[in-house]
N, C-alpha and C positions, 0 to 999 in steps of 0.2 A: 341428259339426266333423266332417269326413270322417275315417274310420279308414284309416290307411295301414299295411299289412303287406305287405312286398315279399317274394316268394318266387320261387326259380328254377323255370323251366319247361323241360321237355325237349321238343324238337321237331326238325324236319328242318333248321331254319335255324341251329342252333347255340345259343349262349347267348341265352336269352330270360328275361325276368322278368315277373311280373304283380303288380300292386298290388291290394289289397282295394278301392280306390276305383274299380276298373274299367279302369285304364290298363294296356295291354300295352307293355312296355319292351323294345326290341330291343337287347340288348347290355348289358354291365356298366357302361359309362360312362353310358348313359342311366339305368340303375337308380340309380347313385350320385348323379347330378344330381337325380333325382326325390326320393330320400331326403333329400338336403341341403335342397332347397326346402321340404320338409315337416317339417323339424326332426328328422330321423332320422340316426343315425350312417351315414356313407357307407362305412364299412368293413364293418360287419355288416348293413347295410341295415335297421337297426332290430330285427333278430332277437335281439339281446343276446348271441349266441354266434358263435364263429368255428369253421369246419370246418377242422381241421388236415389230416386225411385222412378218407376215407369211414369213418364210424362213430366217429370221435373228435372230440368237440367240447369247447370250453372257453369261459369267458366272454370276450367281446370285449375285447382289451387297449386298443383305441382309445377306447372310451367307458366303460371300467370295467364292462362288462356292463349298462349302463343302456339302451342302444339309442338314446340321445339325442344330438343334434348338439351341444348346448351343452357337455356333458361332453367330447365328442371334441375340440372346439376348445380348451377349457380345457387339456386334456391336451397337445395339440400345441403350444400356446403356452408352456406350462411347460417342455416339453422343448427348444423352440427357445431360450428364455431361458437355460436351463441350459447349452446348447451355447455360447451367446455369453459367459456369465460364467465358466464353468469350462473353461479352456483347457488345452492340453497343457503350457504353461509353468507354470501354477499347480500342476498335479499333479506335474510333474517337480520343482518346487521343494519340495513337501511330501515327496515320496519321498526326495529328496536329504538332507533334514534328519532322516530317521528312521535310527536306528542298529539294524541287524540286521533280523530278520524282522518283518513287520507284517501287520495285518489290513486288509482293504478298508475295514471300518467305521472304523478309526483314521484312514485317509486321508480318507474322506468327512467324518468329524466335524471334522478339522482344516481341511478346505476350507470346510465350512459355517461354522465359527467365524471363520476368517480373512476370509470375505466378509461376515460379519455377517448370515447368513441364519437365520431362525427354522426350527425343525424342521417339515417338511411344506410349506414354501413352494415348493420346487423339487425335482425328482427328482435330488438330489445323488448318492445311491448308484449308480443306474444310469449316470449320466454318468461318474462316477469309474471304475466298473467298465469301461466301454467304453474309456476312455483308458488304464487299466492294461493291458487286453488289447492295445491298440495298442503300448504300450511293450514288452510281452512279444513281440509279433510282430516288432518291430524289434530284438529281442535285448538291450534295455536292462535288463530285469528278468526274473526267473524266478518264475512263480507256481506255488504248490503248494496242494493241498487235503489237509489232514490231518484224520483222524477225531478225535473227542473221546475215544473209548474203544473198545477191542477187546472183543468179546463172544465168548469162545471163540477158536477158531482160524480160523473162516471167516466171521465177521460183524464189521462195524464199526458204531459208533453215532455218528451226527451229531446234535448237539443244536441246536435252533433257539431261541435265548434270547428272541427277540422274541415268539414265540407260546407259549413254555413247553411245548414238546412235543418228543418225540424220535421218530426214525424209524430203523429199521434197514435197512441195505442189504446184501444178500448179496454176497460177493466171488466 
């Protein structure tokens, strides 16, 4: 099996890419097509990382840092299914039934339970977040972020219960 590692190349012709299999790819679209044909993520071109800005990299969100096409397609299909199932009407109905302030996780859990989805089946939280942000942009709700604890007069503490860790953010 031929090894495929696609990397950007600088040249006088602009965006160009080269693959370890020896193919020179002229342009991003050609590189994405070559990556997809060879089972690599077409977003990160199989590198497993995304360049946000020069010098700042993070694991590719499209393939969960695997570099593989299969993971990318699975992720995209799950997000598309979540968009189809979790509509603005569903989220509006859940929010309308809540009395007083609520957490995003409460809305996501109610939606997940209401649709009969097992945990981890679809990206319910991100979809609900996106719809709540749309409701906020339309002026239907106001979203706030409150710290869990004040540390002195110039620091706040946000706890992340999912990972059982705490981080401090300076004000």
